[in-house]
Residue, then its C-alpha position, 0 to 999 in steps of 0.5 A: m244931908k240924907i240922900t233918899l233912893n228912888p222907891i222904884i229903884k229900891k223896889e226893882l232892885k230888891i226883886a232882881v237880887r232876891s230872884k233865882k232868875t238873876a242868880w242864874g243869870l249871872i252864872a250864865y253870863e260869867a260862863v260865857l265870859v270865861y269861855i270866850f277868855i279860854r277860847i281866845v287864850s287857847a287859840y293864842r297858845m296854838f298861834p302865838v304872836s310876837n307881842d303878848q301885850n298887844f294880844y291882850s289889849k287889842l283882842i281880849v278885852p275888846l271882845i269881852e266888852i263887845v259882849q257886854i255891849g251886845m248884852t246891854a243893847l239887847a237886854i235894856p229894850v226888853m227891860t224898860a219897854s215892858s216897864i210901863s206897858g207891863e203896868k198897864e197889862r197888869q192893871t197896876f198902872d192907875i195904882m202907880l200914878t196914885t203915889c206920891l211920885s211924880p211922872m218924872e220920878i216914875v220914868s226915871g226910877k224905871v230907867f235907872s233900875a233897869v240900868a242898874e241891873v245891867m251894870l250889875y252884870v257888867t261889874t260882875g264881869i270885871p274880874i275876867m276883864a282884869l285878868a287882861f288888863v294885868l297881863g296885858r299891862l293895860s291902865w285901869w283908867k280905861l276900865l273906868l272909862f268903859l264903865v262910864v261909856i256903858f252907863v251912858y249907852a244903857t241910859f240912852v237906850g233905856s230912856m228910848g225903851v221907856f218912852c215906847s213903853s209910855v205910848s204902848s199898851r202891850s209889851v210886845t209892841s213896845v219892845l218892837r218899838a224900842f228896837g225900831l226907834h234905836f235902829a232908826i236913830c242909828f240909820f237917820t243920823c248917817m244919812p246927812e253925811v251919806m247924802v252930802t257926800g254922795i251929792i257933792r262927790n268929793n273928800m270934803h266933809y262938812d258939819s253934817l258930821l255932827f249929826l253923828l254925835l247922836n249915833p250910839l254906834v259911832f260913839l262906841e266905835e270912836f271910844f274903842m278906837l281911842s282906848m285901844s289903838g289911840y287913833s280916832l275914827f276921823s283920823g284915817d286916810q279918808y279923813s285929814f284936817d284939810s278935808y274938813d270944811g265945817f267949823f264945828t267938825k274941825l274942832l270935834a273931829y280929833g281926840p277924846l273931845w268927840c266922845i265927850v260931846s256925843g256922850v253929852c248929846m246922848l244924855g240930853m237925848s235921854l233926858f228928852f225921851m224921859f220927859l216925853a214919856a213923863r208928859k205921856i203918863d201924866p194924868l193931869k195933862k190928860k185931864d187938861k186935854k179933856i177940859r179943853k175939848k169940853q170948854p165951850i166956845e162963843g156962840g154956845k158950841q163946843k170945840 
């Protein structure tokens, strides 16, 4: 069976890998990771700790992963938020709609081309992370899980960026909306738990915690907690089994099940944002709306 790649992904990747901008960006990115690694190792030599394995597993790897996630959080909205609005500014948007691609294929191509470019940067940082994994004797499956987590997060942020780009006519406005939407999701998904805890004023935690499944920051923090220390974010002194009063919260609040369900929820929201963006740029939907507005009603009047 022949697998065909989305033409937009193929085009964007060809442009990216052939440009000098990408090459210099990779060099600068690797230089930053090497600088961080050398600074941490030199600080360790000056102030040694008793356990080398804990040093490499709990300090170097998380810092390098945080740098990569920070790069993803900053780069993906800028890349995707200008994908469709940039076509409108260059007056090539109508030409893109005349291709054989459906609106959903256009949107998904814009999202996953940006995700693929970011994953290129992340994979080039694997040799630097491999030093910490070898010296710290960490298992390689944690590195694979990190790649899966950053792919899910990049898809989530990229779908928001393309949605904001589809409803904006200028790239600057689209980028600001993308960052604002990301902040709003992180903020408002925390509010139900804050309101319930603040109103009831006890140590009980209800199913309002399930809104945190849609929070990307909680998703990333839970992953780091599980991969680096083996403990869950919801198993500290504040959280115990007796403090959960919600049925679903008791099932999801322990172990990697929370990360799995949260990742699935974020991918579901990514599909939702891509669906909204596809409907927004679909010319047939706009045509149907115009026809409905011009359609006469009883009495010879128009709506």
